[in-house]
DODO-599912 format. One line per 2 residues: number of its first residue (from 1); their letters; for each residue y, z, x of C-alpha. Coordinates in steps of 0.02 Angstrom, whole numbers, plus 50000, padded with zeros to 5 digits. Example, Ala and Ser with C-alpha at 12.3 -4.5 7.8 and 13.67 -1.06 7.14 Angstrom:
REM DODO-599912
1) as) 49775 50390 50615  49947 50357 50684
END
This chain:
REM DODO-599912
1) gv) 49993 50007 50014  50183 49975 50042
3) nr) 50213 50157 50069  50086 50182 50185
5) ar) 50143 50033 50279  50306 50118 50279
7) ii) 50225 50279 50360  50139 50184 50492
9) km) 50310 50095 50537  50407 50259 50555
11) lh) 50277 50326 50653  50271 50185 50784
13) dr) 50437 50228 50831  50399 50419 50854
15) py) 50296 50557 50769  50343 50648 50614
17) na) 50281 50790 50503  50257 50767 50322
19) hq) 50419 50847 50273  50527 50730 50390
21) ls) 50417 50572 50331  50467 50616 50140
23) ke) 50656 50645 50189  50669 50473 50285
25) ld) 50547 50380 50160  50639 50458 50007
27) ld) 50470 50498 49942  50406 50649 49862
29) yk) 50316 50776 49984  50138 50780 49890
31) tv) 50149 50584 49895  50171 50576 50078
33) rh) 50045 50702 50095  49920 50590 49999
35) hi) 49967 50450 50098  49940 50547 50257
37) ki) 49773 50604 50203  49721 50426 50180
39) le) 49794 50345 50350  49693 50511 50429
41) dn) 49514 50483 50350  49534 50292 50383
43) kv) 49571 50345 50577  49750 50243 50571
45) ik) 49850 50413 50602  49801 50587 50709
47) pt) 49892 50747 50693  49928 50871 50825
49) gd) 49988 51056 50809  49946 51163 50650
51) sy) 50000 51179 50464  50188 51144 50432
53) sk) 50224 51083 50610  50095 50963 50615
55) ly) 50171 50799 50685  50062 50627 50655
57) fl) 50051 50492 50780  49969 50313 50767
59) te) 49806 50309 50857  49791 50225 51008
61) ev) 49679 50080 50916  49819 50056 50797
63) ed) 49957 50052 50941  49853 49945 51029
65) ny) 49845 49809 50889  50026 49859 50821
67) ni) 50073 49678 50835  49958 49622 50693
69) fq) 50002 49752 50571  50190 49686 50613
71) ei) 50136 49512 50578  50050 49564 50432
73) wd) 50216 49659 50372  50321 49521 50408
75) kf) 50234 49400 50311  50239 49526 50152
77) ie) 50438 49548 50194  50455 49363 50170
79) k) 50372 49347 49982
END
């Protein structure tokens, strides 16, 4: 979905916690947590830290293939 793609784009620039992502993307915190869980379950992002201060990063595999994600994103945005 678009919101998961937006989270991936944000995390490509720097790590964020769920609250920061919620504010930056103007999404409800629970919505962000839902998308984070899906991205974690699919090994797209990984956490560091604990609880509220937990920061999220893209996994190494996603970082290594980010150009493919960006190509898909660019085609989606063109529509």
